[in-house]
C-alpha positions in Angstrom: 111.2 44.3 49.7 108.1 46.0 50.8 110.3 48.3 53.0 110.9 50.4 49.5 107.6 51.2 49.8 107.5 52.4 53.1 110.7 54.2 52.5 109.5 55.8 49.3 106.4 57.1 51.0 108.5 58.6 53.9 111.2 60.3 51.6 108.5 61.6 49.3 106.4 62.9 52.5 109.8 64.4 53.9 110.7 66.1 50.7 107.3 67.5 50.4 107.4 69.1 53.8 111.1 70.5 53.7 110.5 71.8 50.6 107.3 73.9 51.6 109.1 74.7 55.1 112.3 76.1 53.4 110.3 77.9 50.6 108.5 79.8 53.6 111.8 81.3 54.6 112.9 82.0 51.0 109.9 83.8 50.5 109.6 86.0 53.5 113.6 86.8 53.2 113.1 87.7 49.5 110.1 89.8 50.5 112.2 91.9 52.6 114.8 92.3 50.2 117.4 89.7 52.0 119.8 87.9 49.6 119.0 84.0 49.4 122.3 82.3 48.6 121.1 78.5 48.4 117.8 76.9 48.6 118.5 72.6 49.2 116.1 70.0 49.6 118.7 67.6 51.6 121.7 67.8 53.0 125.0 67.8 50.9 126.5 66.5 49.0 124.4 67.7 46.0 122.7 66.0 43.4 121.6 68.2 41.1 121.6 72.2 41.1 120.8 75.2 39.1 120.8 79.2 39.7 118.6 81.6 39.4 119.1 85.2 40.2 121.0 85.4 43.3 120.0 81.8 44.3 121.1 78.4 43.7 118.6 75.8 44.3 119.9 72.3 45.2 118.6 68.4 45.5 121.1 67.3 48.1 122.1 63.6 48.8 121.0 62.9 52.6 117.1 63.3 52.6 116.4 63.9 56.0 116.0 67.8 55.8 117.0 71.0 54.0 118.3 74.6 54.5 117.8 78.1 53.0 121.4 79.8 53.0 120.4 83.7 53.8 123.4 86.2 53.5 124.3 87.8 56.8 122.4 85.1 59.1 124.4 82.7 61.5 122.9 79.2 60.5 124.1 75.7 60.1 126.9 76.9 57.9 128.7 79.1 60.5 130.0 81.3 58.1 132.1 83.4 60.1 134.4 85.4 57.6 131.0 86.8 56.3 130.1 87.5 59.6 133.4 89.4 60.4 132.6 91.9 57.3 130.9 94.9 57.6 126.9 94.2 57.3 125.7 94.9 53.7 122.1 96.4 53.3 120.8 93.0 51.6 121.8 91.0 54.5 119.4 89.3 57.3 121.5 91.0 60.1 121.0 94.4 58.5 117.2 94.1 58.7 115.1 95.5 61.5 114.5 92.5 64.3 110.5 92.2 63.3 111.8 91.3 59.8 114.1 88.9 60.8 111.5 87.3 63.1 108.8 86.9 60.6 111.4 85.3 58.2 112.0 83.0 61.0 108.5 82.2 61.5 108.2 81.7 57.8 108.8 78.0 57.5 106.6 77.4 60.8 103.9 79.3 59.4 104.0 77.5 56.2 103.8 74.2 57.6 100.6 75.1 59.5 99.2 76.1 56.8 100.1 72.9 54.5 98.7 71.0 57.6 95.7 72.7 57.5 95.1 72.4 53.7 96.3 68.5 53.6 93.7 67.8 56.3 90.9 69.8 54.4 92.1 67.6 51.6 91.7 64.4 53.1 88.3 65.1 54.5 87.2 66.4 51.1 88.7 63.6 49.2 88.1 60.6 51.5 85.4 61.6 53.6 85.3 59.7 56.8 84.4 55.7 58.0 83.2 55.4 61.3 82.0 52.5 63.5 78.8 52.7 65.4 79.5 51.9 69.2 75.8 51.4 69.9 75.5 48.6 66.8 78.7 47.0 68.5 77.2 46.8 72.1 73.7 45.5 70.8 75.7 42.9 68.9 77.7 41.7 71.9 79.8 43.9 73.0 83.7 44.5 72.4 86.1 41.9 71.5 88.7 42.8 73.5 92.7 41.6 73.2 95.8 41.5 75.7 96.3 45.6 75.8 92.6 46.1 76.5 92.8 43.1 79.4 96.1 45.0 80.7 93.6 47.6 82.2 91.0 45.6 83.0 88.8 45.3 79.9 87.0 41.8 79.1 85.5 40.7 76.0 81.5 41.0 75.7 82.1 44.1 77.6 79.7 47.0 76.5 81.7 50.3 76.5 79.2 53.0 77.1 80.8 56.2 77.9 84.2 57.8 77.8 85.3 60.3 80.6 81.5 60.2 81.6 80.2 61.4 78.5 78.4 59.7 75.9 80.0 58.9 72.5 79.1 57.9 68.7 81.9 55.8 67.3 84.4 53.3 67.9 87.3 55.3 66.9 86.3 57.9 70.0 87.9 55.0 72.3 91.3 55.1 70.8 91.5 59.0 69.9 94.7 60.2 71.2 92.8 63.1 72.8 90.9 60.3 74.7 94.0 58.7 75.9 95.9 61.9 76.8 93.1 63.3 78.8 94.2 63.8 82.7 92.2 61.1 84.7 90.6 59.5 81.8 88.4 56.3 82.1 86.0 54.4 80.5 82.4 53.4 81.7 81.6 49.9 80.7 78.2 47.7 81.1 79.3 44.0 82.5 76.6 41.6 83.6 74.0 44.5 83.4 76.7 46.5 86.1 78.4 49.9 85.1 82.0 50.0 85.9 84.8 52.7 85.5 87.9 51.2 83.9 90.6 53.8 84.6 92.9 54.5 81.7 96.7 54.8 83.0 98.7 57.9 82.3 101.0 56.2 79.9 98.3 53.9 78.3 98.8 55.5 74.8 102.4 54.2 74.9 101.1 50.9 74.1 99.7 52.2 70.8 103.3 53.4 69.7 103.9 49.5 69.4 103.1 47.6 66.1 100.7 45.2 67.9 98.9 48.2 70.1 95.5 49.1 68.1 94.9 45.3 66.7 95.2 43.8 70.1 92.9 46.7 72.4 89.3 46.5 71.2 87.5 45.9 67.9 83.9 44.4 67.2 83.1 40.8 67.9 82.4 39.0 64.9 79.8 36.0 64.4 81.8 32.6 63.2 80.3 32.4 59.9 83.4 31.1 57.4 84.2 33.5 54.1 87.3 31.2 52.9 88.7 28.2 53.9 92.7 27.8 53.6 94.1 24.9 51.8 95.9 22.1 53.6 94.2 23.1 56.8 91.8 21.3 59.3 89.1 23.2 57.9 89.9 21.7 54.2 90.4 18.2 55.7 86.8 18.5 57.4 85.2 20.0 54.4 84.0 23.0 55.9 82.7 25.3 53.5 82.0 29.3 52.8 78.8 30.5 54.3 79.3 27.7 57.4 78.5 29.0 60.5 80.2 27.5 63.7 77.6 27.0 66.3 79.5 24.3 68.5 83.2 23.3 69.4 83.6 20.7 71.5 80.1 20.4 73.0 80.1 24.1 73.8 78.0 26.5 72.2 79.7 29.3 70.3 78.3 32.7 68.8 81.5 34.6 68.3 85.2 34.3 66.6 86.5 34.9 69.8 84.4 31.9 71.8 85.7 29.7 68.8 89.3 30.9 69.2 89.3 30.2 72.9 87.6 26.8 72.6 90.3 26.1 69.9 92.9 26.7 72.1 91.7 24.6 74.8 91.5 21.5 72.5 93.3 18.6 73.1 93.8 15.9 70.6 90.6 15.7 69.3 88.2 18.4 68.3 84.5 18.4 67.5 82.3 21.1 65.5 78.9 21.5 65.3 78.2 23.7 62.1 75.1 25.0 60.8 74.9 24.5 56.7 71.4 25.4 54.7 69.8 25.1 57.9 70.7 22.0 59.0 73.3 21.5 61.9 76.2 19.2 60.5 78.8 17.6 63.1 82.4 17.2 62.5 85.2 15.2 64.2 89.0 15.3 63.6 92.3 14.9 65.0 93.8 18.1 66.1 97.2 16.9 67.6 100.1 19.2 66.7 97.4 22.1 65.1 97.0 25.5 66.3 93.9 26.7 64.5 90.8 25.5 62.1 92.5 27.2 59.1 89.3 29.8 57.9 88.7 33.5 57.6 85.7 34.8 59.2 83.1 36.8 57.2 83.0 40.1 58.1 81.2 41.8 55.3 77.4 41.6 56.8 78.6 43.0 60.1 80.7 45.9 58.7 77.8 47.0 56.6 75.8 47.1 59.8 78.1 48.8 62.0 79.9 51.2 59.3 78.8 54.6 58.8 80.5 56.7 55.8 80.5 60.3 56.0 81.2 62.2 52.7 81.9 66.1 52.8 81.4 68.8 50.3 84.4 71.2 49.8 83.0 73.9 52.0 81.8 71.2 54.7 85.6 70.1 54.6 87.0 73.2 55.4 85.8 73.7 59.0 86.2 70.0 59.4 89.6 69.6 58.2 90.7 72.8 60.1 89.1 71.3 63.3 91.3 67.9 62.6 94.3 69.6 61.9 94.7 71.9 65.4 93.2 68.9 67.3 96.3 67.0 65.9 98.6 69.9 66.8 96.9 70.5 70.4 97.5 66.5 71.1 101.1 66.4 69.9 101.7 69.2 72.4 100.1 67.8 75.3 101.8 64.2 74.6 105.1 66.5 74.2 104.4 67.9 77.7 103.6 64.7 79.5 107.0 63.4 77.8 108.9 66.3 79.6 107.0 65.8 82.9 108.2 62.3 83.0 104.5 60.8 82.4 105.4 59.3 79.1 108.3 57.6 78.8 110.9 59.2 75.7 112.0 56.2 74.8 108.3 54.5 74.1 106.8 57.9 72.9 109.5 59.2 70.4 110.0 57.9 66.9 112.5 58.8 64.3 112.8 58.2 60.5 112.3 54.3 61.0 109.5 54.4 63.3 107.6 56.7 60.9 108.4 54.9 57.9 106.8 51.7 59.8 103.7 53.7 60.1 103.4 54.5 56.2 102.6 50.7 55.9 104.3 48.4 53.1 101.0 49.4 50.6 100.8 52.8 49.4 97.4 53.7 50.5 97.0 57.6 49.6 94.4 58.2 52.5 97.3 57.0 54.9 99.8 58.8 53.2 98.3 62.1 53.2 97.2 62.1 56.9 100.4 61.2 57.9 101.9 63.9 56.1 99.6 66.4 57.4 100.6 65.3 60.9 103.9 65.6 60.1 103.7 69.0 58.7 102.3 70.1 62.1 104.6 68.1 64.1 107.4 70.0 62.2 106.1 73.2 62.9 105.7 72.5 66.5 109.2 70.9 66.5 111.0 74.0 64.9 109.3 76.4 67.4 110.8 74.9 70.3 113.3 77.5 72.0 116.6 75.1 71.0 119.4 76.9 68.9 119.9 75.9 65.7 116.1 75.5 65.2 113.7 77.9 64.2 112.5 78.5 67.5 116.2 79.1 68.9 116.5 82.4 66.4 112.9 83.4 67.6 114.1 83.2 71.1 116.7 85.4 70.6 114.9 87.9 68.2 112.3 88.2 71.1 114.9 88.9 73.2 116.3 91.6 71.1 113.3 93.0 70.6 112.1 93.4 74.0 115.6 94.2 75.8 116.1 96.6 72.6 119.7 95.2 72.7 121.1 92.3 70.3 123.0 89.6 71.5 126.6 89.2 70.3 127.5 87.5 66.8 129.9 85.4 69.2 127.2 84.8 71.6 124.9 83.6 68.7 127.8 81.6 66.9 128.5 79.8 70.1 124.9 79.0 70.5 124.3 77.7 67.3 127.4 75.1 67.8 125.9 74.0 70.9 122.3 73.6 69.6 123.7 71.6 66.5 125.7 68.9 68.6 122.4 68.6 71.0 120.1 68.0 68.0 122.7 65.5 66.5 123.4 63.9 69.4 119.3 63.5 69.6 119.1 62.0 66.5 121.4 59.4 66.9 119.9 58.4 70.0 116.4 58.7 68.2 118.0 56.4 65.3 119.3 53.9 67.8 115.8 53.7 70.0 114.1 53.2 66.3 116.6 50.1 65.6 115.8 48.7 69.4 112.4 48.9 69.3 112.6 46.9 66.0 113.8 43.6 68.0 
């Protein structure tokens, strides 16, 4: 039932973001004297509702969005009966174009502000943990998985520069702004020589897959045993916590990746040289029908060496959190541009509710929850600004035309555009859902 934890996080995040987005529209509309008939988190059928003043507030059953019903506005309700009547002073259509524009931008503006505030709060509350690149390089370089090998990296490589610039932390290697940069490349040191490794334009798509980050690069770990699994080869051999494997089948080893490679090449029997209390002890055991030794490596000492924990005061967190928020927004815009231009595959790059739910994980982690919610808030703002009828951006597009041309599009035109936009968005939603399901298998 781990999926229920992921689902709960997704629904809470969406509910928060939809509530603040629609509240942005509501507050702007009320400020300009427009009548707001309904405010709903979720889509019908309604679960609970109450009325305050002229507005009905509701919590509805389908938690994939929400809406605000403003009198005299052509929206998802397609209330043509009202639109055929004479405009009333309190209606959306009776107000100046600049006021209507502010109302339509209200939700987008609030989502940007909320995204910034979330990033400031996350920075202040949790700080940041970095892994130092120089210490990793001094410790034998990087351990490289299949994703890293696919672009030409090898275990033991020392990554010294990104796009010709020095960097400080392991995280810099996989930042979206790094992977989305044009003509991006790593400079590595291998066998005393400097080599440039190009980053393919669509490389970031590999990180949308569940195994992506974990099979790219990480730090190398010494083969010191932290815990022996029961009823395994290590248990039968008598290996103990604190033992360090120094030899496998006569081959000296210094890192876990070397142990794994030697074990993978093992035949029917395995020989280990283990350093215990200053003495090397030899072990030999049948390896027939085995795939691993059966222990967990001790990473604590290494992590203490390469980890750098940064904690910030509230005033320090404001510019740092704001910068992180806008960097996230720029990355999303750049990624969207690469999808439109065909550099990135829409099928690999776009995720719907199922994909987002997986990102939250099966363990409730507040830092991850708020970080992802902050990202989603900014993504929601950007997506809503796209000039597609039925989105806020569609209304903004038509209102901008009205203000420039000093001529309002006809209600019939706006109604038709709204219908087309809704069909397009529903079709897109079905395709994204289907894509999520396909990517599960």
